N, C-alpha and C positions, 0 to 999 in steps of 0.2 A: 780387117784386124786392129788397122786403124779408129771404124768408125764404135771399134765396140773397146776399146779405151777410151775414145773419149765417150763416149756412153755410159761407162763405168765411172768417170773422173764426175761427171756431170749428175750422175745419181749420189756419190757419195757429197758432192758440195749440197745437192737439193736437201740431204736426211741432217744432213749438220747445220743447214740453217736451220730445218725446221727446231730441232734441238735446240738451239738457241732461243728462239722465238721462243720456244714454251718457256724456257730459262726466264724470258726477263718478262712475261707475263705472272710469272708465280710473280720476280719479285716488285713487280706494279702494282696486285692484288696481295702482297705480306710488303707493303716497304721497309717496317722495319726488321725482318727478319725471323729465325723462329726465334719463340721466347720460354721455351722447355724440349722436354719429351715427358711422353702420359709415362706412368699415372701421375706425376705431378712433380718432376723436376726441372724445377723452373730457373732461370738464367741471374743470378742474381743484378748484373749488371744494368740487363735487361728490365727487372722490374724497376729496379732506383730508377731508370729512365721514367716507368710509365709510371710507377708516382711521384713522380715531377709534374707530369703530365694534369693525372691526374687527381692532387692537392691544388693545380691552375682551376681546373674546372670546378670545383666546391668549390674553393673563393671566387671564382665567377660568379655560382649561384646562390652565393648569400650564407655560406658554409662556415664558420669558424670552429671546422677541427679539419685535422689532418686522415690521410690514409693510415690505418696499421698494422692491415693483415692483408695477406695476399692467400688467395687459394683457385683451386682448378675445380670444379665442380661438374654435371651430369644436370643439367635446367630442365625442367619440367616443364608440363603445357598441358592445358587439356583439352588440347583436339590436335594432340601429336600422333598423333597412332600408327604404325606402320613409316614410318616417318627415321626410328632409329635415334641413335643417342647423337644429343646436342650436347657440346659442351662450352664452358666459359668461365671464364676467370670475374672471381668477385674480391673486394673488398669490404674492409668495415672502415666507418670513420673511425675515430678514438674515443668519441660519444655514444656513440655507439647505435645512434639515431639518424645513421645514411648509411645507404652502402651502393655500390657505383658496380657495373656490372657489363662485362660487353664479350657478344659473342667469339670461337674459337673454332678453327678450322684447323682440322690434323692429317698430316699426311705424312704418312711411314711412320708415325710417333712419334711426328716433330710438332709443334703446337706454334699458332701461326694467333696472332689478334687480327679479327677479320674484321677488314675497314671496311663493305659494303649495307651493315647495318651499324645506325648509328648504337654507342653505349650509353646509357641509362643509368643518371642518380636519382634514388629513389629516395625521400626525402620525409620522414615520421611527424606527425605533430599529436603519436596517442607515444602509451608507454609502450608497447611491441617495435619495434621496426619492423619497415617492409621492407619486402625485397622483389625481385623481378621475376618475372616467366614471363614463357615463349606463349604466342600464340601467329598461329597459322593466317591468317586471310588471303585471298588471294593469288593467291603461289607463291607466300610470302612470308621471312618471316619478320618479326615482330617482339620487343620485349617491350613489356609492361608491366606497371607496377600494381605488386597488389601484398595485401597484410592490414590495412585500416582507412575507413573513409578516408581522412586527414592526409593518406600518402600524395604526396608531391613529386612529379616525373620529370626531369632537366634531359632533357639527348642532347647527344653532343658526339662527333664525329673525331674517328682515331685518327 
């Protein structure tokens, strides 16, 4: 009877440790926590933090404009056959010549910034702004800029 009791206690400890490890892994993968919920209910406080970071990244890239608005959207790809929807957070600069895009991860309708793929600034020297699109290569997802020949891409990690 004692062996059964100690086996049960060991099993409970093992399961609780595994669940805690999974929770820690989620925090490490998405250090900022959830930024909102689908379809596009975004947390204003989190967006203000992201706005500060993205404005600093724009300045570091030599852009003399700030982030204007945020939107969650389904990002398209030329070669995304049967891979499912991929969500991204996009913001335009106030001068409308730059966009910043970061991939999102979705878990139980909660939205997280995906820090495994660099975010991109797409800066346009053209009349029309350029933006990010997905490219699948070597089993990984990459963000590339698309729109005009003079579109400049700057990567940064969140």
